[in-house]
N, C-alpha and C positions, 0 to 999 in steps of 0.2 A: 419609321423609321427609312430611309431609305438604302438599300445595301449597292455598297458603288459596285463596280466591276475589282477594284482590285480587294477587297472582301470576302464574293460569291468565288475567286479564286483561289483564296484563302483557306489550307487544311486545316483544318481543328489537331490542337496538340493535346485539349480536354475534353471530358465525357459533354454532350449540352444536350438537351433539354427542347422539343416543339414541342408547346400543350397547340391545341387545335379548341374554341369554342365550337359547341353543335349546336343546330337548332331541331327544334321539333321532341325530343325525344322526352315520353312521358313519366318512364321509368328505367334506371338503370345504376342497377347496383355495381358496386365493381366490380370489371374480372379484367387480368392479365392476361395477355399472349405473347407468347413471342413471334417475330414478323422476323423477315430476311435480314432486316439491318436494326435492329431493337426491340429493345419489351417497348409494347404499347401495353395502356394501363387507360379504364376504359370507368366513366365513373360519372356521377350526378354531381351541378354544383348544390352548394351549402342554402340557395333559395329553391330548391328545382322540383317540390311541390307544389310553391307558392307561385311558382309561374308557370305549372303546367295546371295548377286548377285558371289562371288567368287565358291561357289559350284554349283553355273548354269555351270557356263562359266569351269570349270575344272573339276566336277562329283567329289567334294570329300567332308567328312564329317567334317564338322567343328564344334565347341561350339559353340550354335548359342542364346542358352535361359536357364535356371536357376529354380529350383526349387526346394523354401526353405522351411519345414515341423519347424513348432515349437510347442517347447513341454513341456510343465508344468510340475512341481517337480510329481512326486509321490514315488510310493513304484518299479518302475522299475530298472533294473538295465540298463546300459547302454551297455552294451553285448544287451539287449534284446530290449531293443528302437532304437540300429541302426538297427536288422536284422526287426523289425515291420515297422521300416521307407524303408527300401527298399523294402519290398514287397507292401506299401502303392506305393512309387513312381514307380515302376515295372507296378504295374495294370491302376494305370495314363495314364502312357506313352502309352499303349496300345491304352487308346483313343484316345491319342494325333496323336497316326501313323494310327490313323483308320482317323481320319479329313482329313487327309494332304495327304493319301495314302503315306508316307514315312516312313521308320523304324527310332524312334527315340528312343534315350536310354542314356545312363545315362555314362559320362566317368570317373567321378572323385567324392567325395563327402569333404564335412569340417565338423566339429561339432564345433560348437561357442562354447561356457554356457557365460550366463549373471554372470559379480564378483557380487560380494558382495554388496551389498549399492552406488551401481552406477548403472548407463545405458548402461556403456561398455561391450559389448562383448569379451572374449580371448579365443584364440583359442585354441581348448585342441587335435584336432585327423584331417587329412585327409587322403583319400586314394585315391590312383587310378590306376583304372584296364582295361584290353583292351577291348573296349564296343564291341559291335556288331556292325559293323561302316559300314551298306549296302552304296551303292552308293544311294544319293539322288537322286531320281528321279518325280519330281516335278509334282502330278495331286492333287491337292487339290477334296476332296468328298462334304462339305460343306465350305460357305462365309462368317458365321458365327460363329469362332472357337468358341469364349467365350461362345455363348449360347449355344451350339452346346456340350460343356466339361463340364461346369455346370449342363447340365439336362444327360447327359448319365452318367456323374459321377452316382449320383442319382441312376440311375439304375442297377450303376454295384456294381456285385456281384461274387461272388466263383462259386456257382451256374452258373455260363456260362460255366464254362470249362465240366463237367456231363453233361449238358441238350444242348451245343452247340458246344462244342470244340470250343471256340474264339479264345484263343493265336493258336491251326494250322490254323483254317480257315486264321487268321488275318493275320497270315506270308504269307501265298501262296494267297490271296488278293495282299497283296503288293508287294507278288514278280512278278505279274501279272502283273505291270508296269516295268518293267524289263529284261534284253534277248534278242531273238530273236523274234518273233513274236508267230511261233509253241509254245516255251513255257510259251510264256504270255498266249496263251489258254487256253494252258494241263493244268496252275497253277490256271487261274481262273476257267475253270473245277472241279477242283477238292476241289475249295475250295466251289464253289456250291452245287455239291454230297456231301461231308463235312456235309455243312449244313443240308441237306435234309436228310441222314443217322443217323444224331442226332436227327431232327424233327420227324420223322418218328419209331422209334429206342423208343421215348419219348411216344408216341401215340399208338404204334404197331399199324401201319399204314400202317407198308414196304407189309407185305404178303397180296396175294386175297384171299389163304387159308389157313383153320390151315393143322397142317397133317395130320389128319385122312379125313379130306375131300379133301384133293388134293389129296393124294392115294387113296379111292374113283374113285378120279376123271382122272387121270392119265390111273387105268388099264381098266377104262372103253374106253377110247383115244383110248390104248394099242390095245384092244379085238377088237373094229370094226376098227381101222387102218391097221392090222396086213394081214387079205385076201388081202385089194385094193395093199397096198407096193407088194404084192408079187406079183399079177397081171401085177404090172407095175416092173415087172421085178429087183425090193431090194434083197438086199441077205441082207445075216443074217448081215451082218457086218453093210451095211447103215442104213438099218433095228433098228441095237440098236443104233444107233446115236441116229434117230430119235427119241428114245423113249427116251433116253437122254437130247436130247435138250427139251424136253417135261418139265423139270423142271424150266428150265427161266418162263412156263405160272402163278409158281407159286408167283412170288415176280411182282407186277406192275413197269409199264416202265420210264426212267429215263427222261421223258416227263409228264407221270400221278405226278409221284412224282413232279417236278419242280413244278406247276400248281396251285398242293394243300400246298405247303411251299408260294408260291406266294400270291393266295386267300389268307389265317391265315392273314400273316402279310400289306393285303392291296400293292402289290406289284404290277404295272404298268409295262409293258415291250414294252408297244404298239410302245415307240418310239423309239425303241434302232436298228430299223434295221434290225434283224433278230433274227427267228422263235425260236424257243422251238426245233423245226424237225431240223434245221440248224444245231445248236448247236450239236448236237449228231451227226452228221451226219458229219460236222468237227472236233470233238475231236476223234471218231472212225477213219477218213482215217491219221490224224497226227500221233498216236495211234498205227497203223497198217499198216504202209508207211512211219512214220520217220517226212512227210510234207502235207503241203493239198497246192493244183495248182487245180483252174477253169481255167483251161487256154480257151481262146476262140479261132475258127475256124478260123483259119487265110487263106485270099483266096492271092497266089500270085497273084501279080498287075504290067502290061508291063509300065515300061517306054520306 
């Protein structure tokens, strides 16, 4: 159904509902939250359990849930209501995607307008689109989706993009659950590093030295190291490489930055079965060698 320009500029005089069809949601108990443009209701379709079983079996994205926005009459044009509604739904689906570690997206929406002097609604517009239909890999982050969605939505704002790079971090996090193992690990490590970079960038805690202090420190180090390196037989090219590598001392290490981030948010990682140093080691091995393999020594056995 085409929304003609003259209809898009129309200001609705009655209540309208925008219903979105949502992909990849495995579990979606009914949740209602308030938004800046109206009430948002989120829940499962009648056949959601059957569709979820099909998704698990065949690993294909299917429409399993809905999101409905109820908008009261105002001075907003229909085009503006559609634009604002899509932004609200996209942001809300970031929260649902985080809760289930599965990429959720909408594939269509239909607009219904309340008819004059009636409780009935008539369809005035519908739109289909090619959704970001990533393969659904189920790994739920929380076990009380309704409570999580309400709480997380209250704390959600567009500032999350500037402060934490939330959308990109979310996509990397979701992607860390799909693909080959090495790719999963790199996506997860990249997600963590993105969050750390945003965290320390906001607080100016990523550097150990300011420029002037570091230059003074580096010059002192070079002055004292030069005669020792010459005595050890290092030529000018090797010495220059060593002096250049000193620049890395200006920044905090990956482990230090990670510890500060986790302690700030009160996140414990003692039960993960891997240390932060091991994360760095594994990431570097995959990055530089293309894979990680920790093969034990195998002794031949005579039979």
